[in-house]
N, C-alpha and C positions, 0 to 999 in steps of 0.2 A: 236781291229780287223783290219785286213790288209785292203788295198784298194779295193773297190768293183768293180765287173765287169762293173756295170753301170756307173763308173766314168771315162770311157775310153774317153768320150767326153771332159771332164775337162782336162784330161791328154794331150790330143792333143792341148788344148787351152793354158795351162800354162807350158807345159813341164813336162816329166815324172820324172825328177830328182829334188830334193829340191833346188840344187844349181842354176838350170835354173830359178827357180822362184825368188830366192834371187837376182840373177844377174840383172833380169830385173825390179827389184822393184824400185820405186822412190816415192817421197812424193808430194802430191797436196794440195792446199788450199781446205778444206772441202766444201767451198761454190762453188767450180767449179764442184762438184760431185752431180748428182741427182739420185734419185731412178728410177728404171726401171718402166715405166708407165704400162706395160703389165706383171708384176711380177705375176707368178702363185700363190704365197702366198699372201692371202688378209689380214690375221690377224696375228698380232704379240703379243704374250701373255705378259701381263704386268710383271708377276713374273719373266719369263725367261729373258725378256729384262733388267729388274732391275739387275738381277745376272750378265749378260753380261756387262752392264754398270759398275757395281762394279769392275769387273775384269779389264776392260780397264782402269779404274781410277787409279788402283793399278799397273798394269803392261803395259799399253798401248796396241795398237793393234798389237798382236803378228804375225798374218798372214795377208798379204796384200790382198785387195780386187781386183777383176778383173773388169776392166771398158773398154768402148770403146768410141772413139770420136763421138759426135753427132752434134756439131756445133762449131763454133770458140771459142776455149778456154774452151769448156764445155765437160763433160764426163758422160756417163750413166753407172750404176752398171750393170754388167752381173752376177756377183757371189760375194756375201758377203754384201747383203743389211742390215742384222741384225747388223753386225759390223759398218756399216755407220751410221745407226740410233742410236746405242748405243754410238758411238763416239760422235755424236752430243748432245746426252743427257748429256755428262759429259763436254761439252764445248771444246773438241779438235779443234784447228784451222787447223791442217794438218793431212793427213791420208795416210799411205802407200799404193800404188796401183801398179798393173801391167796393162799397157795399150795393148790392142790388137785390131787391125783393122779387125773387123768382121761385117757382114750385120745383118739386122733384122731377117732373118730367123735363122741362126746360134745362134743368141743371145737368141731367144726364146727357141730354143732346150736345149742350155746349162744352162739357167736359171731353166728349167724344171729338167734337170738331177741333178743339184746341189740340188735342194730342195727334190728330190727323195732320193738322196744319204743320205742327213742328215735327212730323215724322217720327214720333216718339214710340209708337206702338209696334210691337212684334207681330208677325202675321197671325199668330194664334190670339194674342190680345185683341187685335183688330177684329178678327172673326167672332170672338166671344162678345165684343161690344155690339157688333152689328146684330148678333142673335138677340142680345137683350133688348135692343131697341124694337126689334120686331116682335119678340114674344111678350115683352112687358108693356109696350106702349103702342102696339098695334099698327107699327109701320108696315107698309108693303116694301118690297125690294126697291120699286120705282121711286116711292115717296122718300125713302131713306137716301137713295143715290142723289136725288134732287137737293136734298137738304145739306149734304156733304160735298156737293159739287164733283160727284163721280158719276160714271156710267152704271146703268143698271147691271150690265155684265160684270163690271168690276166688283159690285157687291156680291153677285151670285158666285163669282170664282172665289172671292175671299171666303165666303161661307163654306165652300167645299172643303177647305182644309180641316173643318171639324168632322169630316167623314173619315179622317185618318185614325188608326188606332193610337192608343195613349203613348206607346213607346216612340212612334214615329213623330207624333205631335210634340213630345218632349225634345226630340232631336231638332226640330224646327225652331222651338223655343230657345234652345241653347245656342242657336246659330249654326249648328253643324249642317243643316240643310236650309236651302233658300225656298222661298215661297214658290219659285219656278220648279224646284225639285219636287216639292210637295204636290203640286198639280200634275206633274209629270207621273209620279208615282200613282196617284189616284187614276190616271188614264190607262195604266198597264196592270194594276193589281187591286182587286177588290177584297181579296181575302187578306186577313190580318197577318198571317204568317208570311205571305208573299210580299206584303208591304214592308215588314220588318227586314226581310231578306234583301229586298232591293235597297232600302234605306242604309243598311250596313255595307253594302257593296259600294254605294255612292261614297260614303265617308271613307272607306278603306281604300279605294282606287282612285278617288277624286274625279269621279264621273260628272260630266256636264249634263245639263238638262237634255240637250240633243241626244247624248248617249242613252239616256233612259227612254226617250221617245222612240229611239231607234228599235227598241225591243218590240213594239207593237208593229212597226213597219216590217220587220222581219217575219213576224208571225203571219201577217196578212198578205205579204208580198207586193203592197201597194201602199201609197201615201196619199191620204185625202185631207183636204183642207180642215183644219181643226179650229173650233171656236177658241181654244186656248191661245192660238197663234194671234188672233185678232185682239184678244183681251191683253196679252202681253204687249202688243203694239200700242194700244190705248193707254196702258199704264206707263210706257216710255214717254209717250206724247204728253201725258198729264204731269209726269215728273219734270220733263223739260220746260213745259209752257206754264206750269203751276195753275192750271185750270181744267175744267172738264173738257174732254175731247172724246170723240167716238168715231170708229171705223165701221162703215156699212159696206157690205159686199153684195153685188147683184151678179147676174149671169155673165155680163160682159165686162165688169170692173167693179166700180163701187165709188164711194166719196168718203172724204175725211171731214169732220165737222169739229170746229174749234169754238168753244163758248166763251163769251166775255159778258161782264156784268155792268159795266159802266164805261164812260169814255176813257178814264184813266186806265182801266184794265185793258182796254183795247190797245192802247198806245204802248203799254208795257208788253204785250204779246208782239206787237209790230217791232219793237226794239229787239225783242229776243230772236225774232225771225230775220232781223237785219234787212228789213224792207224799205 
């Protein structure tokens, strides 16, 4: 798949051409490079890390990581922490890097963009990262959505997961519940005990998102169009097309908007749609 629209922040950081990246690359002692303290991603799966470590042992680090100076002779990872960790696992003494002079604000934004681009964040990690960008750096939901190539409704829907009680959030974090399940639970239960009850039933009986949403339909005796349905559709479009997409509904129908950021991005989308 081609470069996604939400990677524009990284393009600005490392250069849009591969030759730019290679030209600026150099090697540093791995001991001089430290992980980012405010990394959006909190968990690194053992299996995937072992696979990456095996690849690095065989072929080396093929793509430099991006770092920024933080103190005399020391550097902090902005993009590529998995590669840094895996390189340490196999005992590499030096690692290829690209050094960029950027501040904490931009580093936080780019770390979030990289993880979203690689789909490395869990729904809870994503929501926490969104909240940090809003609370720490004054982003509105609209501005954050624009910077990461998502819709405002996507950001708003992601943040809703933080309204779950801690036990249910932990179940989402462990992968026992999907983000769709989490949103469905919020739609039918505000009380903590009820959220836990429904979440445990989902896990025990393998209930689908539709099963959970059906609870509200039975209670009201009717089914009204839900914002969550449109958001789910937007998410599927964005995942399939690798760019921002929005679904707008009006009285008689609506429209679907697909965003592209340059001619290359447009042709990539056309190819996906097989037009």
